[in-house]
N, C-alpha and C positions, 0 to 999 in steps of 0.2 A: 631639574633643584625638587625636593622636596622639603617642606614646609611644616614647621610641627608649634602646636600651641599649647602644650604641658609638657612638664618636664618627667612628667609621670607615664607617658608615652613614647617614649622612645624606643627607637629598635636598637639593636647593636651595632656602633659604629664602629670600626676597623681602622685602629691607629689614626684616629682624630686630629689632625692639625685645626688648632682652634683660636679664634678669636673673641673678643667680647666689644662690643660700643653701640651707641644710637645710631652711627652712620647716617645724620643727616644729611641729605643732600649725594652721598655716594660720590663725593667730587675727586678730580684727579689723585688729590693726596690718599684720599683710602683707598683708592684703585689700585694704589702699590702696593698697599697692605694685601689687599683682595688677591691680587697677581703674586705676590710673596707667599702667599697661603699655597695656592695654587703649585706654584714650582716644588714646595716643599712637600705638598702631598706626592708628588710626580715620582719626586724621589725615595719615597719612604712607600710608597706602594699604600699610601693612607686613603682618608677622605675629608675634605674641609668641613666644618660645621662654625658657622658663625652665631654667635648668642646677639639677640637683639630686645628691645623694649618696646611694646607699644601697647598704650598709650606711653610718651615721653614720661620717661623719670620726673621731669619739673612739675606736671599737672600732679603727680602723687604728692610730690615734696612741697612746692607751692600752690596750692589750690587756689587761690585767691589771685594768682597772677594770669590775669586776662591778656598780658602783651606778649605770651609768646608765639610766633610765628615759624612756622617751620618750612624747611624747603621741599620736602616731601611728602606725600601720604606713604601708609604703608604699603597698598599695593605699589606703587611707583618705585618705593625701597626695594619690595621683593623681585619686581621687573629687572632693576639694574645689577641685583645680586646675581640673578638668571644668569645674565648678559656677559658677565664676570666670570662664570663657569663656576660658581658655588656651588657645593652638592647638596647641601642641607642647612636650612635657616630654623634656629628656634627662637620664637616670637612670645615672650613672657612680657606680664604685665608686671611692672614694678610696683609690688604691693608693701604693705607693710612687714607680712608675714618674711617674705625674698627680704625685704631691707634690715632684717633682725638676725637673718643667718649669722653664725659666729664664724668667723674668715676660716678656720680649719676645718668647719662642718662641710661649708662652702667648696674646699677643696678635696676633700673623702669623697663628700655626696653626689656632687653635681660634676665636678670636672673629671674625675677619677670613675664613679662606680656608675653615673648615667650617662656621662660622654665619651668614657674611654679615652682622654685626651694622651698622645702621644708626644705633637709641639705645642707649646701656647706661644701665640706670637701676640705679645703686649705692649704698651708703652712704659717710661722710666716712670710714669704718673699712675699707672694702672692702681686704681680702689675698688675694692671688693666688701661686702662683708658689714657687720653691724658695725653702724659710725664710721664704715670707710674705712675701717681699721687694718681692712688686708692689703699689702702692698707688691710689688714686683719682688722684693726680699725675702716676703715669706713664700712665695708662690718656690722662690728658688730652693727655700730652706728643705721645701719637701721632694725634691726633685729626685732625689736618691729613694728615699721612702716608697715613692710610686710611679717611679721608672716612667717619668717625663721630661721633656727638654723645656726650657723658658730661653724663647729667644726675645732679646729686647729691641724693641723700637727704637732707633735712635733720638733722644732729646731734641734736635733741628729738626727730624722728619714730623713727630709730635707736634712741635708749635706752628710747624709749616700748616698742618692740619688744620689747626688750631687759628691760625690767620687765615687760610681759605675760609674757614665756614664764614668768621665774621664778614670777611671781605664779600662776600659773596651775598650775605646778607644785607651789607648796607650799601652796596652796588644796585642791589634791586629796588632797595629802598629810595634809592636817587636816580634812580633811573638809568643808570650806567649799563646799560645791559652787553655792550663788549666787555667790559671786567668780569661779568659774571657768567659769560659764557666761556670766557678764558680759562677761569678756575674752575667750573663745572666740566669743562672736556665737550660740552653740546648745549645748545639752546635750553633756559631756564623754562620750563614748560607747567602748566597747572590743566585741568578740567575742569568744565561746569556743564550742569543742565541747560537746556533752552528752554526759557520762559516768555510768557507772556509781557511786551513793554508798551509803551505809548502809539508804537509804530510809525512815528515821524519823518523814520529814513526812510520809507517807503515814499512818502511825497516829494523827497528831495532824489530820489532816482538813488538811493543807497541804503536799503534793507538790512537789519543790522537782525544779529541774534542775540539777547539778550540771556548773560550767562550769571545762574547763581551756581555760587560753589557748594560743596557737598560736603568740603572739610574746612570747618570755621578757624582753624590755625594754621593753614594755608597761607604762606606770604605772597601778598599782593604786590606785583612793583608800584611805583610812584605814578603818581597822578599824568595823565599825558596820553600823546597820541603812538601808536606803534605798528611796526610791522611784524606783521603773524605770519607763520606755518598754521595752518588750522586742518586738525584730520576729523571727518566727519563720515560714519557708515564706512571704516576701512578705507577711505580715499583722502587724499591730502591736497588743499589747496592751497594759494597766498590770501593773504587778506589783510584789511587794517581794522586796528581795534583801539577805542577809545574808553580807557580806566578814569573817570572822574564824577562832576558833579553838574556836568550839561549845564554852565551856566547862560548859555544863550537861551533857553527853552527855560517857559517857566514851568513850575511845577515838578520838575525833574529832580529827581534826586540821586545819590550815587549810584552809578553803575558802571557795568561792567559788558560794550556791547562790539561786537565783529561784524563788520562787512566781509563777508568768503568772495570772494572774485570769481564770476563767471560761476554763477550757483543762485538755484531758483527754487530747490525744493522745501517743503515745508519740514520742518525738523522740529518742531515744538516738542519738549519731553525727551528728546535726545542728547548722548554725551557728544559733546565738544573739546577735543583736546588743543590746546592752545600752545604755540612753541614761541616763543618770544626772538626776532631775528634781530630788531634794530628801534629805538627811540626817534620819533621824526620831530614831534617838539612837544612844547608846554599846551594842557588844556587852556582856550582864550576865550573869553567872552567877546561874542562879534556883536556888531551894532544891530544886525538884523538876521532873518534867514537867508537871506538872497547872500550877504557875505558868507556867512557858515558854507553855503552850497558851494561857491568858489573856492573855499578853502577845502573843502571834501574832494573837489577835483584833482587839487595841487597836492592832498594828502594821495590820494590813491595814484597819481603818479609815482610820486617817490616812493610809496611801498610795494608797487610793484616793480620798480628798479631793483628795491632791495631783495626781494623774495624769490627773481628770477634765478637767479644762479646760485641759491642755496642746495 
């Protein structure tokens, strides 16, 4: 898969099968559209091109909105596009200049002249150009003049995609990992850098890697204790993770800490990718460290049972 970051540096695509969107999560609904693109490209002898945006358009439209939480970083999204066998991805910043393009100019200059679109696969509610004035009817009106075909994604499919994205976010924020996994078609994941912590876990027999996320807009699941899979330096391990405020330990604040099973290497500064398998329980304040230690042993047993067959 080839990735381009400028509309001015594109090669001459062949019979482009095109779609556009943010595709946050690249969940099962998105994957159906990507599969449709690949099928059409195989029939027509063309190649697939996805146009997406980074940073997310909402950051441009509502810069004061700090509540935006995304299911994916750009790298995670690109990895899934590649898994879906997309040939080309064009990643553009959603700028004032881009948002001001007249709809007819967008069709002529970008879709036709730059992308050589042969088939455009878009939803009934697809909007583009200045003030979102362009729509699927305008795309269809220029089909004959510019020799491309518009394939409309059914309204119920678009609605399902929107519902799925909302359900995934809400499920993660509620700690409902099974629901999120169902709609994503895979475990939800995020990556963090291992940083220094208070190292209390070592004294309890459960050393933890404290994770600092590199992407501030990445959605973090609800506070609680989880069974997880951890990818470290190319190898995968089971583990248990706490997301929360550590109420039993004085002086501790919000943290993401993972105890990696059967692992003892020094990985400060390393990246750890976490895949969410199951939520074990709420975060609780225990009477003392001894009670905390006892519950950690119970958590370990539950977590090992959850991850052993994954």
